[in-house]
C-alpha positions as a printed Julia matrix, in Angstrom:
283×3 Matrix{Float64}:
  99.59   75.64  100.82
 102.93   76.8   102.3
 102.97   79.73  105.15
 101.78   83.07  105.43
  99.83   85.08  103.16
 101.71   86.37  100.22
 100.36   89.91   99.74
 100.62   90.26  103.68
 104.24   88.95  103.4
 105.19   91.49  100.53
 103.56   94.4   102.66
 105.49   93.32  105.62
 108.82   93.27  103.56
 108.12   96.52  102.37
 107.92   98.09  105.76
 110.73   96.27  107.32
 113.05   97.46  104.34
 112.76  100.82  105.67
 114.44  100.05  108.89
 118.21  100.29  107.66
 117.04  104.02  106.77
 115.59  104.58  110.28
 118.88  103.38  111.95
 120.83  105.31  109.66
 119.04  108.4   110.4
 119.32  107.66  114.28
 123.18  107.15  113.85
 123.38  110.27  111.78
 121.66  112.03  114.69
 124.1   110.78  117.25
 126.88  112.13  114.96
 125.69  115.29  114.67
 124.46  115.85  118.11
 120.75  116.28  117.36
 120.04  113.12  119.29
 121.03  112.44  122.49
 121.43  109.27  124.74
 118.14  110.34  126.46
 116.29  110.42  123.18
 117.54  107.24  121.98
 116.66  105.46  125.36
 113.32  107.06  125.2
 112.7   106.1   121.52
 113.88  102.24  122.3
 111.6   102.1   125.28
 108.63  103.63  123.4
 109.13  101.26  120.35
 109.23   98.07  122.95
 106.02   99.46  124.66
 103.94   99.94  121.53
 105.07   96.32  120.2
 104.12   94.76  123.81
 100.8    96.4   123.73
 100.24   95.38  120.13
 100.89   92.03  120.86
  98.92   91.84  124.11
  95.81   93.3   122.5
  95.99   91.37  119.18
  96.07   88.17  120.95
  93.32   89.32  123.73
  89.92   87.72  123.33
  86.47   87.72  125.23
  85.49   84.15  125.34
  81.72   83.55  125.47
  80.96   80.0   127.07
  78.89   77.68  124.93
  77.32   74.37  126.15
  76.29   71.52  123.61
  73.39   69.2   124.65
  73.87   65.63  124.52
  72.04   63.89  121.57
  71.81   59.97  121.28
  71.73   58.92  117.5
  71.71   54.97  117.31
  74.64   53.81  119.28
  76.67   57.19  119.21
  76.34   60.33  121.74
  76.82   63.68  120.33
  77.37   66.76  122.06
  77.39   67.03  125.69
  80.97   69.15  125.72
  81.52   72.86  126.81
  83.46   75.19  124.39
  83.68   79.12  123.75
  83.2    81.64  121.21
  86.24   83.69  121.06
  85.71   87.39  120.12
  88.83   89.36  119.44
  89.19   92.92  121.03
  90.44   94.02  117.7
  88.27   92.35  115.27
  88.63   94.92  112.61
  92.38   94.55  112.39
  94.28   97.42  110.48
  91.52   98.19  107.98
  89.8   100.99  109.96
  93.23  102.85  110.17
  93.56  102.51  106.38
  89.8   103.64  105.67
  90.04  106.52  108.11
  93.73  107.73  106.84
  92.52  107.72  103.2
  89.23  109.7   104.07
  91.31  112.52  106.0
  94.1   112.85  103.41
  91.71  113.18  100.23
  90.13  116.46  101.2
  93.21  117.77  102.69
  95.03  117.02   99.36
  92.05  118.64   97.36
  92.26  121.65   99.41
  95.67  122.26   99.06
  95.53  122.26   95.14
  92.94  125.17   95.3
  94.54  128.69   95.41
  92.12  130.22   97.75
  92.7   131.48  101.52
  89.87  129.53  103.02
  90.92  126.23  101.2
  94.42  126.79  102.24
  93.34  127.27  105.83
  91.22  124.09  105.75
  94.02  122.06  104.38
  96.43  123.41  107.17
  93.69  122.6   109.7
  94.13  118.84  108.43
  97.69  118.91  108.99
  99.49  116.52  111.67
  98.87  117.53  115.29
  96.08  119.93  114.58
  92.85  119.7   116.5
  90.55  119.15  113.58
  92.65  116.47  111.95
  93.11  114.85  115.31
  89.24  114.88  116.13
  88.45  113.67  112.47
  91.06  111.18  112.35
  89.94  109.42  115.87
  86.23  109.67  114.96
  86.69  108.18  111.57
  88.78  105.39  113.1
  86.1   104.52  115.54
  83.15  104.76  113.13
  85.19  102.37  110.66
  85.89  100.24  113.41
  82.33   99.54  113.89
  81.31   99.52  110.41
  83.85   96.92  109.39
  83.31   94.66  112.19
  79.51   94.63  111.44
  80.38   93.59  108.12
  82.59   90.74  108.61
  80.97   89.54  111.89
  77.07   88.91  111.96
  75.67   87.93  115.6
  72.52   86.57  114.29
  74.33   84.28  111.81
  76.53   82.88  114.55
  73.41   82.6   116.88
  71.64   80.6   114.12
  74.7    78.16  113.71
  75.01   77.57  117.46
  71.37   76.72  117.79
  71.43   74.71  114.56
  74.11   72.49  116.39
  72.49   72.1   119.63
  74.43   74.65  121.36
  73.28   77.5   123.74
  74.92   79.99  126.12
  74.11   79.22  129.7
  71.57   81.49  130.94
  70.61   82.9   127.56
  68.04   81.53  125.43
  68.63   80.33  121.76
  67.7    82.41  118.9
  67.28   86.38  119.1
  68.27   86.79  122.66
  71.64   85.15  121.82
  72.21   87.08  118.86
  71.42   90.09  121.26
  73.86   89.12  123.92
  76.6    88.47  121.41
  76.03   91.72  119.83
  76.25   93.44  123.1
  79.3    91.77  123.98
  80.81   92.73  120.55
  79.9    96.32  120.72
  81.78   96.71  123.94
  84.82   94.96  123.05
  84.72   96.66  119.91
  84.85  100.05  121.69
  88.08   98.94  123.15
  89.57   97.9   120.26
  88.57  101.2   118.41
  90.25  103.36  121.44
  93.27  101.09  121.09
  93.52  101.75  117.3
  93.08  105.36  117.8
  95.97  105.61  120.29
  98.22  103.33  117.99
  97.41  105.57  115.15
  98.08  108.99  117.02
 100.96  108.17  118.93
 103.87  108.65  116.15
 102.22  111.93  115.11
 102.15  113.22  119.01
 105.91  112.06  119.28
 106.89  114.15  116.3
 104.59  117.36  116.36
 102.51  117.24  119.77
  98.84  118.51  119.71
  98.64  122.17  118.43
  95.85  122.82  120.6
  96.54  126.85  120.24
  94.54  126.69  116.79
  91.42  125.6   118.78
  89.08  128.94  118.42
  88.49  131.37  121.39
  90.11  128.81  124.09
  93.09  127.46  122.1
  95.65  129.98  123.48
  94.29  129.77  126.92
  94.76  126.11  127.11
  98.24  126.12  125.52
  99.27  128.51  128.25
  98.41  125.79  130.88
  99.56  122.75  128.95
 103.22  121.52  129.33
 105.26  122.21  126.16
 106.03  118.59  125.25
 102.16  118.25  125.02
 101.91  121.11  122.5
 105.17  120.78  120.54
 105.88  117.12  120.85
 108.8   115.13  122.31
 111.28  115.71  119.31
 111.51  111.86  119.14
 111.49  110.53  115.38
 109.15  107.9   114.99
 110.22  106.27  111.86
 107.17  103.8   111.47
 103.53  104.79  111.64
 100.98  102.97  113.85
  99.72  101.2   110.78
 103.12   99.99  109.84
 103.71   98.64  113.14
 100.31   96.98  113.37
 101.0    95.32  109.97
 104.4    94.17  110.83
 103.41   92.57  114.3
 100.11   91.19  112.96
 101.82   89.44  110.12
 104.95   88.24  112.07
 102.55   86.84  114.85
 100.36   85.06  112.0
 103.14   83.63  110.35
 104.85   82.19  113.67
 101.71   80.56  114.55
 101.35   78.87  110.99
 105.11   77.72  111.28
 104.52   76.43  115.0
 101.54   74.57  113.52
 103.43   73.16  110.62
 106.3    71.85  113.1
 103.64   70.12  115.34
 102.2    68.48  112.3
 105.42   67.42  110.83
 106.66   65.97  114.3
 103.46   63.84  114.78
 103.68   62.79  110.94
 107.38   61.67  111.57
 106.63   60.03  114.85
 103.86   58.06  113.19
 105.96   57.3   109.97
 108.67   55.7   111.89
 106.17   53.44  113.73
 105.9    49.63  112.69
 103.1    47.56  113.94
 103.48   44.1   113.43
 101.68   40.85  114.34
 103.31   37.78  116.02
 104.59   35.38  113.92
 103.33   31.85  114.39
């Protein structure tokens, strides 16, 4: 079957190929004096921190212990072992961000085409850094995270499969109570995953534009007067990759490395077994 997913690797290559352009822009900023050493160091530290957080969260799991009862069938004994059900913190992956960005971008694009003051103001409010855009974007990510996880993971089916093979969660009755317990745990870690996706998605926009709290009706100007300037205008740090792009690159790279490692282990054992020769004693 080979290594990696073809479509994912194509998307990965399409994102990585933009890296030289970002480096060229940084070099040009250094040459023209628009980017000083502090900004470059800050950008590098932020990139490393974001990648480290993504790697940590993507590998994070909530393991639910499962115990299998012993069964004797003829002369064979089945079960009697302990295992776990791994629930990823980011079960939805990058799909919720893609859905949310598409939902937010579409009405803004339509409104920008309508030559009416109300439509133009609505399109402006859905621009980067605007309060309405940020609130709708985060709410959409949280909604689509729960929606997508509910589609790809069914606690009832998982509970039925566990019960079918003689397994149970210690302290939880098999059947509906097991399904309810799995759903409860999944809902909690999905909330953490949704917050994580929201933070990764809005971070690049915050670095470039900040949060335009002055656009909030009635209280916006008062809030802006008390908030620091870097919060309302951004840090002026160019972030050349969006949160979605970073998630895809890191996720595909981790998945490919795991497959390569599995292939190396398999080849190692094949080579070891292939060179072994077991011969009987000659009489």
